[in-house]
C-alpha positions in Angstrom: -1.7 15.4 -9.6 -2.2 12.2 -11.6 -2.3 9.1 -9.3 -2.5 5.5 -10.4 -3.7 3.0 -7.9 -3.1 -0.8 -8.3 -5.6 -2.7 -6.1 -8.1 0.2 -6.0 -11.1 -2.1 -5.3 -9.6 -3.5 -2.0 -10.6 -2.2 1.4 -7.7 0.2 1.7 -7.5 0.9 -2.0 -11.1 2.1 -2.1 -10.4 4.6 0.7 -7.2 5.8 -0.9 -9.0 6.3 -4.2 -11.8 8.3 -2.5 -9.3 10.4 -0.5 -7.3 11.2 -3.6 -10.4 12.2 -5.6 -11.8 14.3 -2.8 -8.5 16.2 -2.8 -8.9 17.0 -6.5 -6.4 14.5 -7.9 -6.9 12.6 -11.1 -7.1 8.9 -10.3 -6.6 5.9 -12.5 -7.8 2.7 -10.8 -5.9 -0.3 -12.2 -7.5 -3.7 -11.5 -7.0 -7.1 -12.9 -10.6 -7.5 -14.0 -12.5 -4.2 -14.5 -15.7 -6.2 -15.1 -15.9 -7.5 -11.6 -18.0 -5.4 -9.0 -15.8 -3.7 -6.5 -17.6 -0.6 -5.1 -15.1 1.8 -6.7 -15.8 5.5 -6.7 -17.2 6.3 -10.1 -15.1 9.4 -10.4 -12.0 7.2 -10.9 -10.9 6.1 -14.4 -11.1 2.3 -14.3 -8.6 0.3 -16.4 -7.2 -3.2 -16.6 -3.8 -3.4 -15.0 -1.7 -6.2 -13.6 0.8 -5.2 -10.9 2.8 -8.4 -11.4 3.4 -7.7 -15.1 6.1 -5.0 -15.8 4.7 -4.2 -19.3 1.2 -3.7 -17.9 2.6 -1.5 -15.1 4.5 0.6 -17.6 1.5 1.0 -19.9 -0.9 2.0 -17.1 1.5 4.2 -15.2 3.0 6.3 -18.0 2.4 10.0 -17.3 1.6 9.5 -13.6 3.0 11.7 -10.9 2.7 8.9 -8.3 1.7 5.2 -8.2 0.1 3.4 -5.3 0.5 -0.3 -4.8 -2.4 -1.5 -2.6 -2.8 -5.1 -3.7 -3.4 -8.0 -1.3 -1.7 -11.4 -1.2 -5.2 -12.9 -0.8 -7.3 -14.6 -3.5 -9.1 -11.9 -5.6 -12.7 -11.6 -6.6 -14.1 -14.1 -9.0 -11.7 -16.8 -7.7 -8.6 -15.2 -9.2 -5.4 -16.5 -7.6 -3.6 -14.4 -5.0 -1.1 -11.9 -6.3 2.5 -12.4 -5.1 3.7 -9.3 -3.3 7.3 -10.1 -4.2 6.4 -10.5 -7.9 4.5 -7.3 -7.8 7.5 -5.5 -6.1 9.8 -6.7 -8.9 7.3 -5.9 -11.7 6.3 -2.5 -10.4 9.8 -1.2 -9.9 10.7 -2.4 -13.4 7.6 -1.1 -15.0 7.9 2.3 -13.4 11.4 2.7 -14.5 10.3 2.0 -18.1 7.5 4.5 -17.7 9.9 7.0 -16.1 7.7 7.4 -13.0 9.7 8.0 -9.8 7.2 8.2 -6.9 5.8 4.9 -5.5 3.8 4.4 -2.4 3.3 0.8 -1.1 0.6 -0.4 1.4 2.8 -2.6 3.6 2.2 -4.9 6.5 2.6 -4.6 10.3 4.3 -7.9 10.9 7.8 -6.6 10.4 7.4 -3.7 12.8 9.5 -3.9 16.0 7.8 -4.4 19.3 11.2 -4.6 21.1 14.8 -4.2 20.0 15.3 -6.9 17.4 11.9 -8.4 17.9 9.2 -8.0 15.2 5.5 -8.3 15.7 5.4 -11.5 13.7 8.0 -13.0 16.2 5.5 -12.6 19.0 4.2 -16.1 20.1 0.7 -14.6 20.2 0.8 -13.6 16.5 -1.9 -15.6 14.8 -0.6 -18.4 12.6 -3.3 -17.7 10.0 -1.8 -14.2 9.4 1.8 -15.3 9.1 1.9 -16.1 5.3 0.6 -12.7 4.5 2.9 -11.0 7.0 5.9 -12.9 5.6 4.9 -11.8 2.0 5.1 -8.2 3.2 8.4 -8.8 4.9 9.9 -10.2 1.6 8.6 -7.3 -0.4 9.9 -4.7 2.1 13.4 -6.3 1.9 13.2 -6.1 -1.9 12.4 -2.4 -1.9 15.2 -1.8 0.6 17.6 -3.5 -1.8 16.3 -1.4 -4.8 19.0 0.6 -6.7 17.8 4.1 -5.7 16.1 5.1 -9.0 12.6 5.1 -7.4 11.4 7.3 -4.7 9.5 4.6 -2.9 7.8 4.6 0.5 6.4 1.6 2.3 3.6 2.6 4.7 3.0 -0.1 7.4 -0.3 0.0 9.2 -0.5 -0.7 13.0 -1.5 -4.1 14.4 -5.2 -3.5 13.6 -6.7 -1.7 10.7 -10.4 -1.7 9.8 -13.3 0.4 8.6 -14.0 3.3 10.8 -14.1 7.1 11.2 -12.2 9.6 9.1 -10.9 11.7 11.9 -7.9 13.2 10.2 -5.8 12.4 13.2 -2.8 10.0 13.2 0.8 9.7 14.2 3.7 8.5 12.1 6.8 6.5 13.0 9.6 4.4 11.5 10.2 0.7 12.1 8.6 0.5 15.5 5.0 -0.5 16.1 3.0 2.5 17.3 0.7 2.0 20.3 -1.5 4.6 22.1 -1.6 5.4 25.8 -3.9 2.3 26.4 -1.5 0.0 24.6 -3.7 -0.3 21.5 -2.2 -0.3 18.0 -4.9 0.6 15.5 -6.1 3.0 12.7 -9.1 3.2 10.4 -8.8 2.6 6.7 -10.0 6.1 6.3 -7.2 7.7 8.4 -4.6 5.4 6.8 -5.7 6.8 3.4 -5.2 10.3 4.7 -1.7 9.5 5.9 -0.8 8.0 2.6 -2.1 10.9 0.6 -0.3 13.3 2.9 2.9 11.5 2.1 2.2 11.7 -1.6 1.6 15.5 -1.4 4.4 16.2 1.1 7.0 13.5 0.9 9.0 13.0 4.2 9.9 9.3 4.0 11.6 8.8 0.7 13.3 5.4 0.1 12.3 4.0 3.5 9.5 2.5 5.5 7.1 4.5 7.7 4.2 3.5 9.9 1.1 5.2 11.0 -1.3 4.8 13.9 -3.3 6.6 16.6 
């Protein structure tokens, strides 16, 4: 399978790239500046690609079986300005339609997950103010995908409340719009196991045109 990954040098993007390569897929890593160091797996094909530019998306993605959007709304390496998740959502849907690529996986946010009926994680008074701009950016992008015209087979995959580097255990649970917590009340997953869940969804789609979440 040919997989294009936008944001392949990020924390999650690197793990998704490695997981896809280890499964025998052909990976094209699209980054805004291929000249900047990023710790990318050398087995991936590195190309210049801007997820907020429809023409760039179409050019890089043509011929792909699936595209992964793993960009972050934080300033990039080398002082590059932060990418707009909403601009990227608009550009990637437009670009993929031009390239005639149907399958799109998006690394989402946890802020919009429900912790109680009608109450999102971001609505919790204890949700850190510093995280709110990024969380709201993911909320806006999710709303855009949900309003999409149905031509794309998209899936937004929201992480749990905490995601960080850790073990690749191969164990995870999936859910819909509710925050997943374990028996101790913890909501977490490693980057490595998130990557497994995303690649499993690429290989065996179960959540077409909707959001899913993963966690332990």
